[in-house]
Phi, psi and omega in degrees: 000024179290328182269114181223061187293320187228126179237099185270127180266135182230126178301127184289345181261010182249094184303325181295316180288324176297320180296324181279343188308317182295345181281350181263129186278047178281145177296323177228135170249123181252116176276127191264133171246001186258247191298331182282355184239118179293157184308319183291346184255001185301312184294319177298319179297320178301317181294316180298316181296312182301325181281347188238012183303308181291323181297314183297328181266012188293337181260016173106352177287144168289148181244118176243163173231129173276122181254158179288149182287162188302327183296339181282343185066018178256347189299314183298316179295323176301312184293317178302328184279327193247349181279091179218172177303136184107341177271129179262333181187169176234148177249119181272115180291147173050048175294124184241340187211147179303333178295331176300319182287318180298320178296320178294318178303313180299315182294321179296318178296320179299317180289320178300315180294319183291330186253010175073026177266155179297129181294127181093358184285332179274117185272166180242132171240142183240137169265114176260105192218023175223165176302319179297316180297319179293319178298326182258019188303310184297315181296322177295318181295333180267357194286344181209144175290346178283342185299128176242335177202164169230142184247130175280119180261088188293325184296307180291327178299314180294322176297317180296325180276354180062043177233161182278133175283128179231157176292334178289334172066021178299323182292348183259354193303312183297308183295321181297315180290317181299318182291321179298319179294319179299318179297314181296318180297327181271352178080027177239173186271134176270125180247127185282166187286158174297145179253106193287334178277067192292344179275346180268083186292327179297314179293324179296313180298319178298317180295320177300313182294324176299314180292325178299323178289343175275346181116005178283141185241006179189178188218137167281124184235148188246000179216136183304333181296342181273350184297311183299318180299315181294314180299326180282311187283331179272354173278156176300140176297137180308323179295323178291326178295316179296319177300316182296320178299317179295318180298312182299315181298311182294315184294321181286323183275321183260341181257284185302316183293338182248013176073026179253146179259358179208140177222175179251139176217121182052040176080007180234151180286137174241116175243191186301314179299322178294317177300316180295323176297319178297319178297320178300317180298314181292323178294318178298316180297320179295321179292321178297315179297324177294319178298315182294322178294320178297319180294318181294324183276355178072000000 
């Protein structure tokens, strides 16, 4: 689950959109029980999601569910409804403190044991979307072995900070950078915020590339049209893949095999960190190709 380029959100109370979800080639499809679902529809959404977990993931996407945060008193009912076979993970909205994550970890284990699921199989994703969540980002990221990613929630963060959300995202720079560093330090994947001006593809692509340079490796997306952009831009550049193949070949044949820690490739020095970076690129590309093959083969 290292590759999480595109995380498409689908309202859990919308049967038509749930039915269409498997047709979108997102790495993760997240069925929503939080902001996209009005209070009167929560119970209906839980039923729809529980009935469609395996269906939504039939084409190879991981299936997550965004659950309401503990302060709403809805979290327990959300979990009781959706933790079944076919669920790969849950995303905890408005995560503010590591204790929120620890409590979720405990509840997931209790449900896994009660329902005969493998203990630890349900992963945790966190939405860090408040000032408190950003301040506690590193501790939250370390709070459970189930944690696989954290998502920067720019919309709620800006509301909490009482600032205007813009496509230029200058107001998000500090929190966006802090969260990416926290994820890397904790060894989990940093997922960038939704880009609400979804029809402005030029601005979206620029924003994706800006975040990628901060260390983000995927995106929470709110419209299917954004899936292709994310899958393309968060994948290794073809030129980088070719470079990585050359680096690995030269370093292993001229370096490791001959007891050297540095060699030359295309006029530049290649040492162990460069070699490891090349391996990371090739591993990511291999996982992406495996995902695409699984989707094609059904």
